[in-house]
C-alpha positions as CSV (number, residue, x, y, z in Angstrom):
1,M,0.0,0.0,0.0
2,C,1.4,3.4,-0.9
3,L,1.2,6.1,1.7
4,S,1.2,9.9,1.5
5,V,3.0,11.2,4.5
6,A,2.2,14.5,6.2
7,W,3.3,15.1,9.8
8,L,1.1,17.5,11.7
9,G,2.1,19.1,15.0
10,C,4.1,16.8,17.2
11,G,3.2,13.6,15.4
12,G,0.6,11.7,13.4
13,G,-0.3,11.9,9.8
14,H,-2.6,10.4,7.2
15,A,-2.4,7.8,4.5
16,E,-4.1,7.5,1.2
17,P,-3.7,5.0,-1.6
18,A,-1.6,6.0,-4.6
19,A,-2.0,5.1,-8.2
20,P,0.7,3.0,-9.9
21,E,3.7,5.0,-11.3
22,T,3.2,5.9,-14.9
23,N,5.1,7.8,-17.6
24,A,3.8,10.7,-19.6
25,T,1.8,8.5,-22.0
26,G,0.0,6.7,-19.1
27,A,1.9,3.5,-19.5
28,E,3.3,1.8,-16.3
29,A,7.0,2.5,-15.7
30,A,9.4,-0.1,-17.1
31,P,11.0,-2.7,-14.7
32,L,14.1,-1.4,-12.9
33,E,17.6,-2.5,-13.3
34,G,21.0,-1.2,-12.3
35,F,20.8,-1.0,-8.5
36,S,24.2,0.1,-6.9
37,L,25.9,1.7,-3.9
38,D,27.4,4.4,-6.1
39,R,26.4,8.1,-6.0
40,Q,23.6,8.7,-8.4
41,A,22.1,11.9,-9.9
42,V,19.1,12.8,-12.0
43,G,17.2,15.9,-13.3
44,S,18.2,19.4,-14.2
45,P,18.6,22.6,-12.3
46,A,15.3,24.3,-11.2
47,D,14.0,26.8,-8.7
48,G,10.7,27.8,-7.1
49,L,9.5,24.3,-6.4
50,S,7.7,22.6,-3.5
51,L,7.9,19.1,-2.2
52,R,4.2,18.2,-2.2
53,S,4.2,14.7,-0.7
54,I,6.2,11.6,-0.1
55,R,4.7,8.2,-0.9
56,H,6.3,4.9,-0.1
57,A,5.5,1.3,-0.5
58,A,7.0,-2.2,-0.8
59,H,7.2,-3.7,-4.3
60,D,8.4,-7.1,-5.4
61,G,12.2,-7.0,-4.9
62,F,12.5,-3.3,-3.7
63,Y,11.1,-0.6,-1.5
64,R,10.1,2.7,-3.3
65,L,9.9,6.2,-2.1
66,V,8.3,8.8,-4.4
67,F,8.8,12.5,-3.9
68,D,6.1,14.5,-5.6
69,I,7.1,17.9,-6.9
70,A,5.0,20.9,-7.5
71,L,5.5,24.5,-8.5
72,D,5.2,27.1,-5.8
73,E,2.0,28.3,-7.4
74,G,0.4,25.0,-6.5
75,K,0.5,23.5,-10.0
76,L,2.2,20.2,-10.7
77,A,5.8,20.6,-11.9
78,T,6.4,18.8,-15.2
79,T,10.2,18.2,-15.3
80,V,12.4,16.5,-12.7
81,P,14.6,18.8,-10.7
82,S,18.2,18.0,-9.9
83,A,18.5,15.3,-7.3
84,E,21.4,13.3,-5.9
85,A,21.5,10.2,-3.7
86,T,24.6,8.9,-1.8
87,Y,25.0,5.8,0.2
88,R,26.7,6.3,3.6
89,G,28.3,3.0,4.6
90,R,29.2,4.2,8.1
91,D,25.6,4.2,9.3
92,R,23.9,2.3,6.4
93,S,21.8,5.2,5.2
94,I,21.1,7.0,1.9
95,E,21.2,10.8,1.7
96,L,18.8,12.2,-0.9
97,A,19.1,15.9,-1.8
98,I,16.6,17.6,-4.2
99,G,17.5,21.0,-5.6
100,G,15.1,23.8,-6.4
101,I,12.8,23.0,-3.5
102,R,11.8,26.2,-1.6
103,H,9.0,24.7,0.5
104,D,8.5,21.2,2.0
105,L,4.7,20.9,2.2
106,T,4.9,17.4,3.7
107,G,4.9,18.8,7.3
108,N,8.2,17.0,8.0
109,L,10.5,19.3,10.0
110,P,14.3,18.8,9.9
111,R,15.5,16.4,12.5
112,H,17.6,19.1,14.1
113,D,17.7,22.8,13.9
114,E,20.8,24.8,12.9
115,G,22.1,24.6,16.5
116,G,21.8,20.8,16.6
117,D,18.7,20.8,18.9
118,P,16.0,18.3,18.3
119,L,13.2,19.6,16.1
120,G,11.4,17.1,13.8
121,K,10.7,13.3,14.0
122,P,11.5,10.5,11.6
123,V,8.8,8.8,9.6
124,T,8.8,5.2,10.7
125,V,8.6,2.6,8.0
126,N,10.0,-0.6,9.7
127,R,9.8,-2.6,6.5
128,P,13.3,-4.0,5.6
129,P,15.4,-2.7,4.1
130,V,14.0,0.7,5.2
131,S,13.8,1.5,8.9
132,Y,12.7,5.2,8.6
133,F,13.3,8.4,6.7
134,V,13.8,11.9,8.2
135,R,14.3,15.4,6.8
136,E,17.8,16.8,7.4
137,Q,18.8,20.4,8.0
138,V,20.4,22.1,5.0
139,L,21.7,25.6,4.9
140,D,20.5,26.1,1.3
141,D,17.1,27.7,1.0
142,A,16.6,26.1,-2.4
143,M,17.2,22.4,-1.4
144,V,15.6,19.8,0.7
145,A,17.4,16.7,2.0
146,Y,16.2,13.4,3.5
147,R,18.1,10.6,5.1
148,I,16.7,7.1,4.6
149,Q,17.9,4.8,7.4
150,L,18.4,1.2,6.3
151,T,18.2,-1.9,8.3
152,R,21.1,-3.4,6.4
153,E,23.4,-2.5,3.4
154,A,21.2,-2.2,0.3
155,R,21.8,-1.0,-3.2
156,F,19.5,1.7,-4.7
157,R,18.5,3.3,-7.9
158,L,17.5,7.0,-8.3
159,H,15.4,8.1,-11.2
160,G,12.9,10.7,-12.2
161,L,9.6,10.7,-13.9
162,D,8.1,13.7,-15.8
163,E,4.6,15.0,-16.1
164,P,4.0,15.3,-13.2
165,A,7.5,15.6,-11.8
166,R,8.6,12.9,-9.3
167,V,11.9,11.9,-7.9
168,V,11.9,8.2,-7.3
169,L,14.3,6.2,-5.0
170,D,14.1,2.4,-5.2
171,I,16.0,0.4,-2.5
172,E,16.7,-3.1,-3.4
173,D,15.3,-5.7,-1.0
174,T,17.5,-8.8,-1.0
175,G,15.6,-10.4,1.8
176,G,18.7,-10.0,4.1
177,A,21.3,-11.4,1.7
178,R,24.3,-9.3,1.1
179,P,23.9,-7.3,-2.2
180,Q,26.0,-8.6,-5.1
């Protein structure tokens, strides 16, 4: 089941089903290949965007997080903004940074403020290989960053879908086996 995550106040949120991922012609997206632990980037520079929602769900062989992008005027963005994902082996997490985002409308506050004091809370997933994801503090007012905490080392694939714009992070689920 896909969920739309929106944190309100000091906790809670709501969930709603999401339609399958499709491309601009309405066809379902092609099967994914090419998972790796290497840094990956997609999209092109943009500005004046909002992160509208984050949907996530388990699929056969991987866990998917979908970051829905809108224009600040409330309309859906049509092209994928620049995004970069990096695996951090020291704590088994993936850092995802999306450029051009001026507003995070998900309700997720950064985990810590600029002084390092606690601020926001992680969104609990507890579905291996993903434990939780949390917004990170960045000092760039045109970027948003999330850390996806993994339960074990897992390869990933970053890609974007246009019309409407979505940044998609697929995390390979090997069922506990070490990735090849």
